[in-house]
C-alpha positions in Angstrom: 0.0 0.0 0.0 1.2 3.5 -0.9 0.0 6.6 0.9 1.0 10.2 0.2 0.4 12.7 3.0 0.5 16.1 1.3 0.2 19.8 2.3 1.6 19.3 5.8 3.9 21.0 8.2 6.8 18.6 8.7 8.6 18.5 12.0 11.9 16.6 12.0 14.5 16.4 14.9 17.2 16.7 12.3 15.8 18.8 9.5 13.7 21.2 11.6 10.3 22.5 10.4 9.4 22.6 6.7 6.4 22.4 4.4 5.7 19.4 2.2 4.6 15.8 2.4 5.5 12.2 3.3 5.3 9.2 1.1 4.7 5.9 2.9 5.1 2.5 1.2 4.1 -0.6 3.1 4.4 1.2 6.5 7.8 2.7 5.8 8.6 6.4 4.9 10.3 6.4 1.5 10.2 10.1 0.7 9.7 13.5 2.4 9.3 17.1 1.3 8.5 17.5 -2.4 8.2 14.3 -4.4 6.4 12.7 -7.4 3.2 11.0 -6.2 2.8 7.5 -7.7 -0.3 7.1 -9.7 -1.5 4.2 -7.5 -1.0 6.1 -4.2 -3.8 7.0 -1.8 -3.5 10.8 -1.3 -4.3 12.5 2.0 -4.5 16.3 2.2 -3.3 17.3 5.6 -4.6 20.8 5.3 -1.5 22.3 6.8 -1.6 20.2 9.9 1.6 19.0 11.6 3.3 15.7 10.9 6.0 14.7 13.4 7.6 11.6 14.8 5.9 10.0 17.8 6.2 12.1 20.9 7.8 10.9 24.2 6.5 12.5 27.4 8.6 11.5 30.4 6.6 13.4 33.0 3.1 11.7 33.1 1.1 11.4 36.3 -2.0 9.7 34.7 -2.6 7.4 31.8 -5.1 8.6 29.2 -4.7 6.6 26.0 -7.3 8.6 24.0 -5.5 11.8 24.9 -2.1 10.4 24.1 -3.3 9.1 20.8 -4.8 12.4 19.9 -1.6 14.2 20.8 0.7 11.8 19.0 2.3 10.5 22.2 3.7 7.0 21.8 5.9 6.6 24.9 5.4 7.9 28.4 7.4 7.9 31.6 4.8 7.3 34.4 5.7 9.0 37.7 5.5 6.9 40.9 2.5 8.9 42.3 -0.1 6.3 41.2 -2.7 4.4 43.2 -1.1 2.2 44.3 2.3 3.8 44.4 4.9 2.3 42.1 7.1 1.0 45.0 6.6 -2.8 44.4 8.0 -4.8 41.6 4.7 -6.4 40.8 3.0 -3.1 40.5 5.8 -1.7 38.4 5.7 -4.7 36.0 2.0 -4.3 35.5 2.3 -0.6 34.8 5.0 -1.4 32.2 2.8 -3.9 30.3 -0.7 -2.3 30.3 -0.1 0.1 27.4 1.2 -2.3 24.8 1.2 -2.6 21.9 0.0 0.9 21.0 1.6 2.7 23.9 4.9 2.2 25.6 4.9 2.9 29.3 8.1 3.3 31.2 7.5 3.3 34.9 9.5 5.6 37.3 9.7 3.5 40.5 9.3 5.2 43.9 12.5 6.0 45.7 10.9 5.4 49.1 8.1 3.1 50.3 4.8 4.8 49.7 6.7 7.9 48.7 6.7 8.8 52.4 10.4 9.9 52.3 11.5 7.5 55.0 12.4 3.9 54.1 14.1 3.2 50.8 12.0 1.1 48.3 13.3 -2.0 46.6 14.9 0.0 43.7 17.0 -2.7 42.2 14.1 -5.2 42.1 11.8 -2.6 40.6 14.3 -1.8 37.9 14.5 -5.5 37.0 10.7 -5.5 36.9 10.7 -2.8 34.2 11.3 0.6 35.9 13.4 3.0 33.8 14.2 5.5 36.5 13.7 6.3 40.2 11.5 9.2 41.4 10.4 11.0 44.5 7.1 12.0 43.0 5.6 15.5 43.3 7.6 16.4 46.3 11.2 16.6 47.6 12.4 14.2 50.3 12.9 16.5 53.2 15.3 14.2 55.1 18.7 14.9 53.6 20.1 11.7 54.9 17.4 9.7 53.1 17.8 11.6 49.9 21.6 11.1 50.1 21.1 7.4 50.4 18.6 7.4 47.4 21.2 9.2 45.2 24.0 6.9 46.4 22.0 3.8 45.7 20.9 5.1 42.3 24.5 5.9 41.4 25.5 2.3 42.2 22.6 1.0 40.0 23.5 3.5 37.3 20.0 4.8 37.1 18.6 8.4 36.9 16.7 10.0 39.7 13.7 12.1 38.8 12.9 14.5 41.6 11.0 17.7 42.5 13.9 19.4 44.0 13.3 22.4 46.3 14.8 23.6 49.6 11.9 23.7 52.1 13.2 26.8 53.9 13.0 28.7 50.6 10.1 27.1 48.8 7.5 26.5 51.5 4.2 28.1 50.4 5.6 29.1 47.0 3.6 28.3 43.8 6.0 29.9 41.3 9.7 30.7 40.7 10.7 34.2 41.5 10.7 36.5 38.5 8.8 39.2 36.6 5.7 37.0 36.0 5.4 36.0 39.7 5.8 39.6 40.8 3.2 40.9 38.3 0.7 38.3 39.3 1.3 38.6 43.0 2.2 34.9 43.4 4.1 33.5 46.4 7.5 32.6 44.8 10.7 30.9 45.6 14.1 31.8 44.2 15.5 29.5 41.6 18.4 28.6 43.8 16.0 26.6 46.0 16.4 23.7 43.6 20.2 23.9 43.5 20.5 24.1 47.2 18.3 21.0 47.7 20.4 19.0 45.3 23.7 20.2 46.7 22.6 19.4 50.2 21.5 15.8 49.4 24.7 15.2 47.3 26.9 16.4 50.2 28.3 19.3 48.2 
């Protein structure tokens, strides 16, 4: 089967944004931009809409397949703030499998049990069950000793830690980062250095 998608805005990680089309033969792209349309091709006028590679969103807190499909999202990193929390290898494995074959789900396993910020979760086992990273969820682990152990364990496992870093003394009550917009809107704000201080403290810098 040959399909020609014409009159589109093409978005390419290498070539940037351009106008043109895509020629697809038996499920594979064989030409882009401006090309001769085969006489036996099915033509689809995109009406100026965007054609792009599948989108990866590594910061998802809820799974909505219909929304992902509509937005062109094909892979997602699911944060550990789920119900139940992604702190158990069985739960992690289930999360990794439920989207296939049309959606690839990469779980981010909880750094601590129940995301309580106290006892470390079974990170290594969760990674073997399909987790692709370790996360603290929507909040920072206030206990610097616990956070330091999380980072040390993750270093030994050679895995990334996804965290919401902020120093509690600077960020408590804040809903925005300090700047012109926060000042204009009258929003409680924290200085940007609140993030760096939290990371530096946990890393022992």
